[in-house]
N, C-alpha and C positions, 0 to 999 in steps of 0.2 A: 111769534117766536116767544118762547117763555124767558124770563129774565135769568140770567146765570145765577147759580148757587154762590154764596159768599165764597166757597173754596174753589169756585171754578168748574165744578162739576154740574152741568145742566141736565145730566140724566137722572139724578136722584133728587127731584124736587120735593117727592113725597115719600119720606122715609117709611112712614105708617103703611103706605101701600105696599113698599117693597117688603115690609116685615110681614104683613098679612099674606103676601104671596108666598114667602118663604115658609110660613107655617103651613099654608096648604099643600106646598111641595112635599114639605116633611111628613105631613098626615099621609098622602098618596104613597109616599115611599115606605112608610111604616105598614100600610095596608098591603102593598106589594110584598114586602118583606115577610109578613104573617102568611100570606097565602103561599109563598114560595116554601116556607117553613112546613106548612101543613101538607104540601104536595111532596117534599122530600120526607117527612114522616111516614107517608102513605107508601112511598116507594121503598124505604128502609124496611118496612113491615112486610111488603111483598118479597123482597130480597130474602129476608129470613125465612119466610114460608118456602120459598123456592130452595134455598139452602139445606133446610130440614128435609124437604122431600128428596133432594138428591143424596143426601147422607142415608136417608132410609132405603132408597133405591140400591145405593152401594152396599149397604150391609145386606140386603136381601140378595144381591147379586153374589157377593162373597159367600154367603151361606149356601147358595145354589151351586157354587163352584166346589165348596167342600164335600158335598154329598157324593158327587161321582167320584172323587179321588178316594173316598173311604170304600165305595164298592170296588174300585180297581185294585185296592190293596188287599182284599179278601182273597182266600185261595180259590182255585177253579173249582174245588169240589164243593165248597160253599156256595159258589154262584149256580151250580147246576142243581142245587136242591139236595145234595147228598147228606148234609147235616141233618134234615129232617126225617131221614130213613132210618128205622130202627132194626137192628138185625134179627132176622128170622130164625 
């Protein structure tokens, strides 16, 4: 059994070892944080691409919806091609 530390704490007989372990844990935490940050950056980039694509699709959908409404607002004689006929 190890002799008790002067302050009565027998578990920290080697503070240098504890400090070294703390630095190892800190380094591992930093690597994990860095990896997570890179992953989040990649996710953010992908989300921005998807959002841009969705906005583009919405614009083309709205443009496609505008065209039929323009045709339906024309007069029946124009739809039948009567505007192309010249009087004989």
